[in-house]
Phi, psi and omega in degrees: 000136180299145185297323181297322182288323179297319181293322180295316180294323179295320178295321177296318178298315181296319175300318179299311183299313181300320176299320180295316181296314180302314179297321180294321178297320180294317179292319183293323185274012181275144179224152180265137175281127178303145175076308181277329179083002185292146175273121180241160181271124177227094182263348184268130171298136188298328176301317180290320182296315184293322180294317181295318180303311179299319181296318183290325180294315179297324178293318178299316183294324181293329188266351185253163175263110180283143182296148174249006176280100184303319181295317184289320177298314182296323179295317178302315183289326178294311179296313181303313182291325178296316178293321178296320182290327173298320179293319178297316178296316184297315178297320177303316181294329183264005178076021180247025184299331180301338183298333182230026182302330182261006183287143174230096189294136178212122183240127179231147179257119178263128179284099180199092182293341182274349183249116175261086185203168178199150176205161175227116181282165170305139182099350178090013180271123192234154175216138176239135181261145182298335178299340181267347184296326173298338178274324180288322176072317183209186186296323180294322176294321176297327176296326176303308183295311186287327176300316180297315185285326172294326177300324178293324178291318182291323180287350178060040177294338176295315175298315182298313182291323177298314176305309180302314181291319180298322175297308190290313187261345183228019172067022181085012181301140178297154183294321179302317180290319183295321177296328179281316186275327181217070184300314182298311179301317187290320180290326177287328177294316179299316178302314181291320180293328182278354176101354186256019186298335184299335182285345175244010176082017179233131174238118180259111187298134167291152173285165176300320183297317180296319178295318178298318176304308181298321176299311184301304181297324183291322179300318184289323183290317182293323180294318177290335174279358175097014182253136183294113188290338179297340177285356175292327182295304178299328177298310179295332176292318177296319175302317185291336182262017177302135181290162179093162184280337180264123181286158173307149181305325181290348180249342193298335181237024184257167179300170177301140184302318179300322181292317183293316183292323174299316179295318180295316179303326176291337182265348184301316180303323179294314180294326180297329179295324176287324179294319181289335178271356180275157179282122178241000000 
């Protein structure tokens, strides 16, 4: 058989093998998102993801100025812990408590009036920036934000986005290998995937589907925590009217305002059932 034909056939076989391996990895790495039931891609082992998340969180705190306003700090932690408790009880009732069995919730307020943002990393490590407080206005407005961000964490969007980026930018390289061979790039990728990318000048956009899931989950969590989910609409309206040409970080990679508000309005009746049934 001619050498050229042999090489062509070998390349074809290698592509087929790679395709089969990739398909197997994708099927093996699928997980179900709570509430929505969507199958999402999770190729990164949770133990590795949580270790990296904790490292990145500690790095953010070391480089940031934490608020010394005791009242505001107490409010952030009070609302955050109520939403977190609602998440734990909801998952326990639905038999999905293992999804956050290794979470250790921590809510901190970062002094930065120019940044209207908040995020929750895998493992429950959260940050709220003081720049978003004029938009939240009160505890219920803050519950909209933290419900949404905890929703991202419960849906494990950090793992999904990290998996997608490892496939796209590193050929499906394992996280542990990527950290060894390309540590800086991998750590920056993780920060962006976990939603904290603004601190390093990189924002990795959530997909519209992920944003809708976080809105959906967040409304139910805030309702179960005793906060009126109808207040999500005026909160997003205030965010959309933010002055200046550059939108707040919480909006910079998000869906069109009208679309988001329309979708939230459609979800309010479902969330209200949990709100009316919660202890207030």
